[in-house]
C-alpha positions in Angstrom: -16.0 -28.0 -7.7 -19.6 -27.7 -8.3 -21.4 -25.1 -6.1 -25.1 -24.4 -5.5 -26.2 -21.4 -3.2 -30.0 -20.8 -2.5 -32.2 -19.6 0.5 -35.4 -19.8 2.0 -37.2 -16.4 1.9 -38.0 -15.1 5.1 -41.9 -14.6 6.1 -43.1 -11.1 6.1 -46.0 -9.4 7.7 -47.8 -7.0 5.4 -48.1 -3.1 6.2 -49.5 -0.1 4.6 -46.0 1.4 4.1 -45.0 -2.2 2.5 -48.3 -1.9 0.3 -47.3 1.4 -1.2 -43.8 0.5 -1.9 -45.0 -2.9 -3.6 -47.8 -0.9 -5.7 -45.2 1.9 -6.6 -42.4 -0.3 -8.0 -44.7 -3.6 -9.0 -43.4 -6.0 -6.8 -44.7 -8.4 -4.3 -43.0 -10.4 -1.3 -40.6 -12.9 -2.5 -41.7 -16.5 -1.2 -40.5 -19.6 -1.2 -36.8 -20.8 -2.1 -34.8 -18.3 -3.6 -31.7 -19.5 -5.9 -28.4 -17.7 -6.3 -26.7 -20.2 -8.5 -27.0 -23.8 -9.2 -24.3 -26.3 -10.0 -21.7 -23.7 -10.8 -18.4 -25.3 -12.0 -15.3 -23.6 -10.0 -11.9 -24.5 -11.3 -10.6 -24.0 -7.8 -7.5 -25.7 -6.7 -5.0 -25.3 -3.7 -3.0 -22.2 -3.3 -4.8 -20.1 -5.7 -6.5 -16.3 -5.2 -10.2 -16.7 -6.2 -11.7 -13.3 -6.5 -15.2 -12.8 -6.4 -16.2 -9.3 -7.5 -19.7 -7.6 -8.3 -21.8 -5.0 -7.0 -23.8 -5.1 -3.7 -26.2 -7.7 -3.6 -24.9 -9.6 -6.4 -24.6 -12.6 -4.4 -20.6 -12.7 -4.4 -20.5 -12.9 -0.7 -23.0 -15.8 -0.5 -21.1 -17.4 -3.1 -17.8 -17.1 -1.5 -19.3 -18.6 2.0 -20.4 -21.3 0.1 -17.3 -22.2 -1.6 -15.5 -21.8 2.2 -18.0 -24.1 3.6 -17.1 -26.7 0.7 -13.3 -26.6 1.4 -13.9 -26.9 5.3 -16.2 -29.6 4.8 -13.4 -31.3 2.6 -11.0 -31.2 5.3 -9.0 -28.1 4.5 -8.2 -25.5 7.1 -10.2 -22.2 6.4 -9.7 -19.0 8.3 -12.3 -16.4 7.8 -10.8 -13.3 8.9 -14.1 -11.5 9.8 -14.6 -14.3 12.7 -11.3 -13.4 14.3 -11.3 -12.1 17.8 -8.9 -9.2 18.3 -6.5 -9.8 21.1 -6.2 -6.7 23.2 -2.6 -6.6 23.4 0.2 -4.9 21.5 0.4 -5.6 17.5 3.8 -6.9 17.9 2.9 -9.2 20.8 -0.4 -10.6 19.2 1.3 -12.0 16.0 2.8 -15.5 16.9 6.2 -16.3 15.6 9.6 -14.7 16.2 9.7 -10.7 16.2 11.4 -10.4 12.8 8.8 -12.7 11.1 5.9 -10.7 13.0 7.2 -7.5 11.9 7.5 -8.6 8.4 4.0 -10.3 8.2 2.6 -6.8 9.8 4.5 -4.8 7.5 3.2 -6.9 4.6 -0.2 -6.1 5.7 0.4 -2.2 5.9 1.1 -2.3 9.6 4.9 -1.7 9.7 5.2 1.5 11.3 7.2 1.5 14.4 4.1 3.3 16.6 1.6 1.0 15.0 3.8 -2.0 16.4 3.5 -1.2 19.8 -0.1 0.0 19.5 -3.3 -2.1 20.6 -6.2 -3.1 18.3 -8.6 -0.4 20.1 -6.1 2.4 18.8 -6.4 1.4 15.1 -8.5 2.8 12.4 -11.2 0.6 10.8 -8.8 0.3 7.8 -5.7 -0.9 9.9 -8.1 -3.2 12.1 -9.1 -4.8 9.0 -5.5 -5.3 7.8 -4.6 -6.5 11.3 -7.5 -9.2 11.0 -5.8 -9.8 7.5 -2.1 -10.1 9.4 -3.6 -12.4 12.2 -5.4 -14.9 9.9 -2.0 -15.3 7.9 -0.1 -16.1 10.9 -2.2 -18.8 11.6 -0.7 -20.7 8.2 -4.3 -21.7 6.7 -4.8 -23.2 3.8 -7.2 -20.8 2.8 -8.2 -17.4 4.1 -11.2 -15.9 3.3 -11.8 -12.0 3.2 -14.9 -10.4 2.6 -15.0 -6.5 1.5 -11.4 -7.1 0.6 -9.8 -3.2 0.6 -13.0 -1.8 0.9 -12.0 0.7 3.6 -8.6 1.2 2.6 -7.2 3.9 0.6 -6.9 2.9 -3.3 -3.2 3.3 -3.5 -2.7 1.4 -0.4 -5.5 -1.0 -1.5 -3.3 -2.0 -5.0 -0.3 -2.2 -3.0 -1.9 -4.7 -0.6 -3.4 -6.7 -3.4 0.4 -7.1 -4.9 1.5 -8.0 -1.2 -1.1 -10.8 -1.2 -0.2 -12.2 -4.6 3.2 -12.8 -3.4 1.9 -14.1 -0.3 0.1 -16.9 -2.3 3.3 -17.8 -4.4 5.8 -18.1 -1.4 3.6 -19.8 0.9 0.9 -21.8 -1.2 -1.9 -20.3 1.0 -5.2 -19.9 -0.7 -7.2 -16.8 -0.5 -11.1 -16.2 -1.2 -11.5 -12.7 -1.5 -14.8 -10.6 -2.4 -14.9 -7.0 -3.4 -16.7 -4.4 -5.2 -13.6 -2.7 -6.4 -12.1 -3.1 -9.8 -8.8 -1.1 -9.3 -7.3 -4.2 -7.5 -7.6 -7.0 -10.0 -4.4 -6.4 -12.1 -2.1 -6.2 -8.8 -3.8 -9.0 -7.2 -4.0 -11.2 -10.5 -6.3 -13.9 -9.2 -6.0 -17.3 -10.8 -9.9 -17.6 -10.6 -11.9 -14.3 -11.5 -15.7 -14.9 -10.7 -17.9 -11.9 -11.6 -21.5 -11.5 -10.2 -24.1 -9.7 -11.9 -27.0 -7.9 -10.4 -29.3 -10.0 -13.1 -27.9 -13.1 -11.5 -25.5 -14.1 -14.3 -22.1 -15.1 -13.0 -19.0 -15.2 -15.1 -16.0 -17.4 -14.5 -12.7 -16.7 -15.7 -9.4 -18.9 -14.9 -6.0 -18.5 -15.7 -4.8 -21.8 -17.4 -1.1 -21.3 -16.7 1.2 -19.6 -14.4 2.4 -16.2 -15.1 5.6 -15.1 -17.3 8.4 -16.4 -15.5 9.8 -12.7 -15.4 6.6 -12.0 -13.5 7.1 -14.6 -10.8 10.9 -13.5 -10.6 9.8 -9.9 -10.0 7.7 -10.9 -7.2 10.2 -13.1 -5.9 13.0 -10.7 -5.7 11.2 -7.9 -4.8 12.9 -6.3 -1.6 12.2 -3.8 0.9 13.6 -0.5 -0.2 14.3 2.7 1.3 12.2 5.6 0.3 15.4 8.2 0.2 15.6 9.8 -3.1 19.4 10.2 -2.9 19.8 6.3 -2.5 16.9 4.5 -4.3 18.8 1.0 -3.3 17.5 -1.7 -1.2 18.1 -1.8 2.5 18.4 -5.4 2.4 22.0 -4.7 1.1 23.0 -3.0 4.4 24.7 0.2 5.2 27.5 0.7 7.8 26.8 3.1 10.5 29.7 5.1 10.9 30.9 6.1 14.5 32.3 9.2 15.6 35.7 9.3 15.9 35.4 12.0 19.1 34.3 9.9 22.3 31.1 10.6 23.9 30.9 12.6 26.6 27.0 13.1 27.3 25.4 11.4 30.0 22.0 10.8 28.3 20.8 7.6 27.3 21.9 6.6 23.8 19.2 6.7 21.1 18.4 3.1 19.8 19.9 2.4 16.4 16.9 1.8 14.2 17.5 -1.7 12.1 14.1 -1.8 10.5 13.0 -0.9 7.1 10.9 2.3 6.5 8.2 2.3 3.6 5.1 4.3 2.6 2.2 3.9 5.0 3.9 0.6 6.3 3.7 -1.1 3.0 7.1 -2.6 1.6 6.8 -2.8 -2.2 9.2 -2.7 -4.8 10.4 0.4 -6.5 11.4 0.5 -10.3 14.9 1.7 -11.1 15.1 4.7 -13.5 
């Protein structure tokens, strides 16, 4: 895929203060057309994770949007989570699909806590609202999902777990991701197929993975199961645990507390815990 990105410089009216700035830094107003990149060859294929990374104003977001526009013009379904309108209803009702699938998807995006599932977007923090947009986008099952400022508003530990979760999502569903971020700490967990590094000097480096990850890595991703945080068991809840009923009859007239059948996880994110 060949990508070119450029834009016309907006006209500006000079002022005394603008003259002070220009004289102090030795610059002048930009005029004409500004080119970010021309005929950049990006080896992008369906179902890949493409990461655009670089400092602010390096052009990564503009480049990502240009790729998204190209994919859209080629007839592929592209969803930009920044353009999604948040429905004002409980999270569990807002995500389409059967309840177990909706809960699984929300948990993968770090919104697996029971009280969050029964909350509304207005009750979420900025970081939670970002993750909710991500869950809504995934529920639409697009060919490509676009996310700018990926994990920027998240705790860094949570950001890494979310990146790992998206890697699993790409393998299992074939969904492609176009992600832009300034953060380097998620690269290993995200394991992007195409890594585009934008520099402030205008240079753009592109690195692509020419083969699939080792078989044991894919197996680790596919076999990862939600696990209990109980230090005593450390075994997957998916294996099931029989709830023992008391031998004595119940005599209390109070309503019975619902039996929790869901899975608990740190911060609502479900991730693998290594043995030993």
